[in-house]
N, C-alpha and C positions, 0 to 999 in steps of 0.2 A: 183739851190736849194742846200742848205748845207747838209752835211752828217746827221746832227742831224734832220733836217726837213724830209729827206728821210726816216730815221729810224722811226720817229714819224708817218709818213703817211703810212707806210708799214703795210698791213693787217697781215702779218706773225709776225712782231714785236709787233703789238697790241695784237695778240693772246698770245704771249709769256708773255708780261707784265700783261695782264688780268689773265693769269694762276697763275703768281706770286702773284698778288694782291689777287686773289681768294683764293689761298692756305693760304696766311697770314691771311685773315679774318676767314677762317675755323679753323686755329689754335687758333686764339683769342676766337672764339665761343666754341671750344671743351675744352679749358683750363680755361675758366672763370666761375665763379659762376653766374648763369643767373637768372634774374627775368623778367617775362613778365606780363604786366597788360593791360587788355582792348581788347584783340584780340576777346574774345567770343562776345562782343557787335558788333564788326565789322562783324563777321561772320553772325550774326543775320540780320544786315543791308544788307548784300550781299544777303542773302535768300529772304529778303523782297522786295528789290529794284532791284535785278539783278546784280548790280555792285556798286562800290564806287569809289570816287576820293581820293587818299591818298596824303597828302601834308607833305613835310618834308623840313626843312631849309637845304640849301646847305651845311652848316657847319656840318650837321649830316648825310651825305649821306653814310658814309662808312659802316653802318649796314643795309642799305636798301636791301641787299640780303635776309633779314628776315622780310621785311616789310609786307609780305603777305604769307599766308599759301596756297601754290599752290595745295595742296591735296584737298582743299575745292573748288576752282574755279580758272580760269585763271586770270593772271594779266600781264600787260605790263608796262615798264617804258619809260618815255620821256627823251631823252638825246639830247644835242646839237650836231651840226656837227663839233664842235672844237675838237682838239686832246684829251683833258681831257674827253669830253662828249663821244667820240667814245670808249675810253678805258673803261669808266663805263658801256657803253652799252655792250661791250664784257664780262665784269664781270657778269652782269645781265644775259646774255644769258647762261653763264656757270652754273648758278643757276636755269635755267629753265624758265626765264622770256622772254617775248617778248620785243623787243626794238624798239622804233619809233624815228628815228633822226628827229629833228625839226629844219630846217634851220631858220636863223634869218629873221624876217618880213614875216611870212607866214600866216597871218590871212586869213582864207577862203581857204587855200591850200588843195591839196589832202590829205596831212598828217593829217591835223586837221580834215577833214571830216572822215578820216579813224578812228581816235581816237573816235569821237562821235559815229560812226557806231558800234565800238567795245563795247563802254559803253552800248549802247542800246541792244547789243547781249550778254551782260553778261561778258564782259571783263573789269575788273577794271584797273585803271591806277594810277601809282605813278609818282609824279613830285616834283621838287623843285621850288616853286613859286617865289623865289628870284634869281634863276639861269638864264643863266649860268655865268653872270658877275656882278650881283648885281644891285643896292645897297644891301648889306647884310641885311637880315631880313626885307626887304620891299617886301611884297607880291604883285604880279601882279594880275590883275583882271581875268586872263584867266581861272584858275580852277573854279571860281565862274560862269563865263559865261557857261562853259561846264556843270557844275552841273545843272544850270537852263535849258539848252537845252536838256540834257539827263534825267533830273528829277531823279538824284541820289544824295546821301548825300556826304558831304565832311568830311574826317576823317584826323585828325592830328596824324602823327607818329613822334616820336623822340626817341633818346636813350641818355644815359649818361654812362660814364665809370670811374672806380676808377683809372685806369692807362692809360694814352694816351699821345701822342705827340700833340702839336698844330703847324700846318704848317703855314708858312708865306705866305698864299695865301689871296686873297681879302676877303674870308669869314672866316679866322682863322680856317681852317678845323680841326676837331677832329679826330685823327687817333689812334684807340685803341691799346693797348698793351695786350699780353697774360697774363694769370695768375692774373687776377683782377676780379672785379665785373662789371657786365653789367645789366642795367636796360632799358628795352624796354617798351614804353608806347604808346598806342593807345587811342585817345579821339575823339569821334564824335563832330563835330562843330554844335551845336544845334541852328542853326540860320536859320530861314525861309527865303528863297531867293525869292524875288518877280519875277513874271513872266516877268516884264519889268523894266528896270531902266536906268537912264540917265548915261552919262559918270561920272558926279559928284557923283551920288549915287553909281555907281560901285566903284569909288575910295574910298568912305567911307566904303563900304563893304570890300574891300581889306584891309583897315587899321584895321578894326575889326578882320579880319582873322589873320593879322600880330600879333595883340595884344594877340589873343588866342593862337597862336603858341608860342609866347614868354612865356606866362604863363605856358603852358605845359612843355616847355623846361626847364624853371626855376624850376618847380616841380621835374623833373627828376634829375637835378643837385643837388638840395637840398637833395633829398632822398639818392642819392649815396654818398654824403658827410657826411650824418648824422649818 
């Protein structure tokens, strides 16, 4: 194994990088003019249903430490077991979230059952339905299946920034800079999910969710640039 891979796989190195990432994001948060819209509606949904599933495009994950008000209720994030996913999991834990690593191809696994059990026990979950490797902005059906099974709503979260870098990753990751403007938006997906659906119907629902996520993200971008 190369030195680079040994460093990337080291828990100590991951903690150090997570602390650096977390510190940068806190600097961005503290130095930016911030606007938040829609959280109150999410809090009401949590009170009514016990939990929610929050979905965010992988491109916009850098502000997910603020995806949920942990003083209101608990929340955990789903991350991949790849190096980038493990790093984001460490960042989320620094901010007080639980983190559930999801190995590839684990439908019906103990991890997925644990997520469903958490939703039923009042632990909301945040995830990127197009992660961890894309295609970008193509939602998978998984959050819809979980919403159906746990009988909880799906909420779209996104952010936009006036100052940011675009990383050359598969998702064109938006990495915000300090001393700008931030807009965070939450929007419930007001779509009744049937108690049963075929694979084709599930794909159509996922396409609807993708379109709605794109709409909310475009709104955030338009408003921050306006």
